[in-house]
Each structure stands twice: as structure tokens, then as C-alpha cells.
N, C-alpha and C positions, 0 to 999 in steps of 0.2 A: 504494500500500500504506500502511495506517495504521501508527501507531507501535506498538511492541511493548508488550504488556500484561505488567506485572510482578507475579508472585505469589510471596510468601514463605511457605515451609513450615517450621514449627518443630516438631521432634521433641523433646518434653520427657522422653523415657524414657532412663534410664541404660543400658538394653539396646538398643543401636542397631539390632540385627537381630531384635528381639522382635516381638510381635504388632503393637504400635503402628507400628514401623518398616515392617513388611510392608504394612500398610494405607496408610501414607503413600506408599510407593514405588509401589504400585498406582495411587493417586490422581495422583501426579506423572506417571506414564506415560500415564494417561488424558488428562490435560490437554495434555501435549506432543503426543500423537498425534492429538488431535481438534480442537485449537485452535492453528493454525499460528503465529499471531502472539503466542502466549503464551510468556513467558520465566519459568521457575520457578527459584527459588533454594531449595535444600533444605539445611536447617541442622540438624545433630545437636548438641544442646546438650552431649551427652556428650563431644564432641570438644574442647570448650573448658574451660579451667580458670577457670570463672566465680567471681570473688571475691564475697564477701558485701557488700551495701550497708552502709556504715558510718553512715548517717544524718547525714552532714555537711551536706547540703542545698546542695552546690555546684551541683548541677543546677538548683535553684531560681533561683540567681543568674546562672549563665552559660549554662544550657541544655545543659551537658555534664557527664558524670560525671568526677570527679577521677581515677578509676582508668582508665587508658588502655592497659593492657598485656594485656588478655584478649579483645579484639575485640568486647566488648559494645557499645561506642559505634558500631562499624561496623555491627552488626546493627540498632541503633536507627536509623541513617541509611537502611539498606535498607528498614526498616519505614516510615519517614517518606515515602519516595519510591515506595512500592509502590501498586498498584491494588487488591490484595486479599490476604488472609492466611488461612493455615490453622494453627491452634494445636492441639496435641495433647498429651495426657498420660495415662498409665495412672494408676490409683489403687492405692496400696499400703496406705494407712491413712486412708481417708475424706476424701482431699483430693488435690490435684495433687501431683506428686512434689516433693521438696525442691529438686531441680535446676530444675524449672520455676519454682517460687516465687522462687528466687534470681534467675533470669533476669528475671522480671517486676518484681521490686524494682529491679533495676539499670537497666532501660531506661526508667525513669521515664515510663511511658505515661499514667498517669491524670491527674496534675496538668497535663501539657502537652496532654492530649487528642490523643495521637499517632495514634489510629486514626480521627480525625474523618472521617465519611462513607465509611469503608472497609468493604466487605462482607467477612465472615469466615465460615469454617467452623470449628467446634470438634469435636474428636474425643476421646472418652474410652473407654478400654479397661479393663474390670474383670473379675475372676474370680468374685467371690462377692457382695459387697454394696457399697453406696455409689457405684455408678456414676452414678446420677442426681444425687447431691449434688455430685460432682465436675464433672459436666456443667454444673450450675447455676453453680458457681464460675467456670468458664471463660466462660460466657455473660455473667455479671456483670462479669467483667474486661473483656470486649470492650465492653459497654455503658457501663461507667464510664470507659472510655478514649475514648469518642466514636464507636465503631464500631457495627456491627449484624451479627447472626448470621443468615446465610441458610440454614444447615443445621447441626444439632447431632446428631452421631452418638454414640450410647452403645452400645458393643458388648461383650457378655459373651463371654468366651473363656477356656477352661481353660489352665492353665500349659503353655507350650511347644507348644500346639496351633496349627496353621495357621488363622488367622481368616478366610481368603479363601474362604468358601463362595460359591456362586452368589448366594445371597440377599444376603450382605454386599457382594459385588461390585456388585450392582445398586444398593444403597443408596449406595455410594461414588460410582458413576458419576452417580447422580442429584444428589448433593451437588455434584460437580464441575460438572455442567451448570448448576445453580442459581447457582453462583459466577460462572461465565463469563457467564451471562445478565445478572446484576446489574452486573457490571463494564461490560459493553457498554451497558447501559441508563443507567448512571451517574445514578441517581435514588434516593438514600437515602430510606427511609421517613420520613414527616413526624414520626411519633412519636419516632424516633431524633434528629432535628434538634432538636425541642422539648425532649426530655429533656436533651440536651447543653447547650443554651443555658440552661435553668433551673439545671442543676447548676453551670455556670460562673458565671453572673451572680447567682444567689441564694445559693448555698452556698460556692463557692470564692473568688469575687472579694473579698468582704469580708475574708476571712482573708488573702489574698495582698496586697491593697492596704494593709493595716496597716503593712507594711514593704516598700514598693514598690522601694526601692533593693536590697534583698536578694532580690527575687523577679523580677528583670528577665528571666531566662530563661523563666519561666512566662508572663509578660505578653507577651513577644515572640512566643511560640508561639501564644498566643491571637489576637494581632493578625494574624499570618500567615494564620490560618484565618478571620479576620473574625468571631470569636466575641464580641469586645468592640470598643467604639469607642475610638479614640485620644483620650486626655485629657491 
């Protein structure tokens, strides 16, 4: 038997049992019931008292956030050692929720390229407008953190209505199948690898190496992923 596949599911909705939660629970059950070696970790951000990023840049220097009493660093480590991820957020005002944005800031994914070579699903639920804009924000977050999106679901749903129609269930199952397939194949798209290396070596590295001693956390993360050569 091969090793267990680890998938992290992040619910960025303040309403744990709302439409976004129902969709994620269905997807979680689908993965667990159809892929026996899959171990999922379902995280409701609403269960955590996530504090705001203070902009201190301690994570740049040490690789760890200076705030250590709200489980955010634990989630970051789960993401780091995962094989695939599912990120979800409803949109209330033309963007991801404030809860999700606070989480994203705190796990310092982009500078460290925490999602490097990891396949992801993004899910956006909206009622009226801007679902596509929010979906784009989630996909850019994945891409700018080194990962790649295998499925992006943008689901329109009326307030307090059950989103799990047969059509939506089929879309969710297809997304789950795509994720499991990509994890098993373990071959990220060439474009994703090239994009990440250009982002790191052309745009981020000159900025980071201006103050190498203050940015060792970032540099060590890049070295672990073989994104830069040791100098």
C-alpha cells in the first residue's frame, strides 16, 4: 500500500454551514469515499480567532509568524506538507471574505512559494455579481504562491438555498476527480514551473537579497524547493 495522500480543505466562509460549507462537505465525502488512500483535513477558518498580520516581517527572517496562539502556523505547516489543496470563499463584496484574506496574509504563502507544485481546487460561491472576479483572485493567489489550479468552480446560489443540485454535484465530483488524478500523476504543468521560477528569480530574488540576513526564512524556503541555487 502506498503512502496516504494529504488534502487540505479550507473553508473561508464565516457561515460554517452555509452554501460554501455544504459544497465542501460534499467534496470531502466524495474524496474519502472514492479514494481510499486519501486523508483530508477540513478546516473552518470561522473556528479560529485569526489575528491580523501586523507587517512585522518576522516570517521573512525566521520562516515563522511571530503570532503563535491562533493555530495559523499549524495550518501553514499542514499546507506545506500537503499533496493538494482546496481553497474556498463566498463573495460578499466583490472579493474573498475578510476572514479568508486575513488567513492568506498570515500564512505567508506567496513570498515562500508555499504551494510550489501543488495542485489546487478553488471554489467561489456568489449570489448576484462578482463571482468571476473572486474566482480570479483565488486562482491568482494559488499561482502567485507557486501552485496551479486544476479546477475552478464558480457557483451562483441564492441566500440560504441548498446549492447541491445534481448539476452542481457532478461539477464537484469532476473537480475532485481532477485533483486526485493530478496528485497521482505528480507532474505540474510546465507553465506553472516556469512562471514560478521567473517570479522568484527575476522579480522576488533581487528584492529579498538586498537584505539577505533579514530574509533568511524566505531564502531557506526557496532552497528547500530548489527554486534558487545556494550562494
